[in-house]
C-alpha positions as CSV (number, residue, x, y, z in Angstrom):
1,M,138.8,100.2,41.9
2,L,141.3,98.5,44.2
3,S,139.6,99.9,47.3
4,I,136.3,98.4,46.2
5,I,138.0,95.0,45.7
6,I,139.6,95.3,49.2
7,L,136.2,96.3,50.7
8,F,134.4,93.4,49.0
9,Y,137.1,90.9,50.1
10,S,137.0,92.2,53.7
11,Y,133.2,91.9,53.8
12,Y,133.3,88.4,52.3
13,Y,136.0,87.3,54.6
14,N,134.2,88.6,57.7
15,M,130.9,87.1,56.7
16,A,132.6,83.8,55.9
17,S,134.2,83.7,59.4
18,Y,130.8,84.6,60.9
19,F,129.2,81.6,59.3
20,D,132.1,79.4,60.3
21,E,132.0,80.6,63.8
22,H,128.2,80.0,64.1
23,D,128.2,76.8,62.2
24,C,125.6,77.9,59.7
25,E,125.3,78.6,56.0
26,P,124.3,81.8,54.3
27,L,120.7,82.0,53.0
28,A,120.0,80.7,49.6
29,D,118.4,82.9,47.0
30,G,114.8,83.5,47.9
31,Q,115.2,81.9,51.3
32,Q,113.7,83.9,54.3
33,P,115.5,84.1,57.7
34,D,113.9,82.5,60.7
35,H,112.8,85.7,62.5
36,L,111.4,83.9,65.5
37,L,114.7,82.1,66.1
38,H,116.6,85.3,65.7
39,M,114.3,87.1,68.2
40,A,114.8,84.3,70.7
41,R,118.6,84.5,70.4
42,L,118.4,88.3,70.8
43,L,116.3,88.0,74.0
44,L,118.6,85.4,75.5
45,D,121.7,87.5,74.7
46,S,120.0,90.6,76.3
47,G,120.3,89.1,79.8
48,L,116.7,87.9,80.2
49,A,117.8,84.3,80.2
50,A,118.2,84.1,83.9
51,E,114.8,85.7,84.5
52,W,113.1,83.4,82.1
53,E,114.8,80.3,83.7
54,L,113.6,81.3,87.1
55,E,110.1,82.1,85.9
56,Y,109.9,78.8,83.9
57,G,111.0,76.9,87.0
58,R,108.4,78.6,89.1
59,I,105.6,77.8,86.7
60,F,106.6,74.3,85.7
61,G,108.1,73.2,89.0
62,G,111.8,73.4,88.1
63,D,114.7,73.1,90.4
64,S,115.1,76.8,91.1
65,K,114.3,77.6,94.7
66,V,113.7,80.8,96.5
67,P,117.0,81.9,97.9
68,P,117.7,82.7,101.5
69,A,117.5,86.2,102.9
70,S,120.7,88.3,102.5
71,K,123.1,88.1,105.4
72,E,123.0,92.0,105.6
73,A,119.2,92.1,105.8
74,V,119.2,89.4,108.6
75,K,121.9,91.2,110.5
76,N,120.0,94.4,110.4
77,L,116.7,93.0,111.7
78,P,115.6,94.8,114.9
79,T,116.2,92.7,118.1
80,S,114.3,93.2,121.3
81,I,113.6,91.6,124.6
82,I,110.1,90.6,125.7
83,T,108.9,92.8,128.5
84,P,106.7,91.6,131.4
85,T,103.8,93.5,129.9
86,E,104.3,91.8,126.5
87,A,104.7,88.4,128.2
88,A,101.3,88.9,130.0
89,L,99.6,89.2,126.6
90,E,100.5,85.5,126.1
91,K,101.3,85.9,122.4
92,K,103.0,83.0,120.6
93,C,105.9,82.7,118.3
94,P,104.4,81.6,115.0
95,V,107.2,79.2,114.2
96,C,107.5,77.2,117.4
97,I,104.0,78.0,118.7
98,G,105.6,78.7,122.1
99,L,104.6,81.6,124.3
100,F,106.8,84.7,124.3
101,D,108.2,84.6,127.8
102,E,109.7,87.5,129.7
103,E,113.3,88.1,128.7
104,D,113.0,86.1,125.4
105,E,115.0,87.7,122.5
106,V,112.9,88.3,119.4
107,K,113.5,89.5,115.9
108,T,111.0,91.8,114.1
109,L,110.7,91.5,110.3
110,P,109.9,94.5,108.1
111,C,106.3,93.3,108.0
112,K,106.2,93.8,111.9
113,H,105.8,90.1,112.6
114,R,107.9,89.0,115.6
115,F,109.6,85.6,116.2
116,H,112.0,84.1,118.7
117,T,115.5,84.8,117.4
118,N,116.4,81.1,117.5
119,C,113.3,80.2,115.5
120,I,113.5,82.8,112.7
121,L,117.2,82.7,111.9
122,P,117.2,79.1,110.6
123,W,114.2,79.9,108.5
124,L,115.8,83.0,106.9
125,E,118.9,80.9,106.1
126,K,116.7,78.9,103.8
127,V,113.9,81.2,102.7
128,N,113.8,85.0,102.2
129,S,110.2,85.6,103.3
130,C,108.1,85.9,106.4
131,P,106.5,82.6,107.4
132,L,103.2,84.3,108.1
133,C,102.6,86.8,105.3
134,R,105.3,85.9,102.8
135,H,106.8,89.5,102.8
136,E,110.1,89.1,101.0
137,L,113.4,90.3,102.4
138,P,116.3,91.1,100.1
139,T,118.6,88.3,98.9
140,D,122.2,88.0,97.8
141,D,121.1,86.4,94.5
142,P,121.3,89.0,91.7
143,D,119.2,86.9,89.3
144,Y,116.4,86.6,91.8
145,E,116.5,90.3,92.6
146,N,116.3,91.1,88.9
147,L,113.3,88.8,88.6
148,K,111.6,90.5,91.5
149,K,112.2,93.9,89.9
150,H,110.8,92.5,86.6
151,K,107.7,91.2,88.3
152,A,107.2,94.5,90.1
153,R,107.4,96.5,86.9
154,A,104.9,94.1,85.2
155,K,102.5,94.5,88.1
156,Q,102.9,98.3,88.0
157,R,102.3,98.3,84.2
158,E,99.1,96.2,84.7
159,Y,97.9,98.6,87.4
160,E,98.6,101.6,85.2
161,L,96.7,100.0,82.3
162,D,93.7,99.2,84.5
163,T,93.7,102.8,85.8
164,L,93.9,104.2,82.3
165,H,91.1,101.8,81.1
166,N,88.9,102.7,84.1
167,S,89.4,106.4,83.6
168,M,88.4,106.1,79.9
169,F,85.5,103.7,80.2
170,G,84.5,103.9,83.9
């Protein structure tokens, strides 16, 4: 009997401290919990808060901006020198609109677009994407990288659902 009393006291004490800690009251008899509020708290506690904040800012014009490209990604971009043959093609740097002259140093992004080194480096210090095609380079922002992974998973799920639907009804 004593163990039941101790167990009850321990449970009551822990629940009382829970309610005090969260500044809330236990439910009254017949009162239903707010499941929507509980679900929102669970989602926020699960680590999705940062992704939701970035997405909300993107949709509603918040302060969150696209982060710069990671220093490692920029450092590893291939660098080359314009050859006389390339200079003869009279191609232009898309940032400064100047011709690529012989002996100019250029950086090539993963999307294969080329830029004068002095033109693209300041751009990548502010933005993580190619100025032409918006191909994104990695960033040093873990929240933004998680958001990119989340978007890629959502896009993949949508593709798989479309494929499944088309195979069943197409």
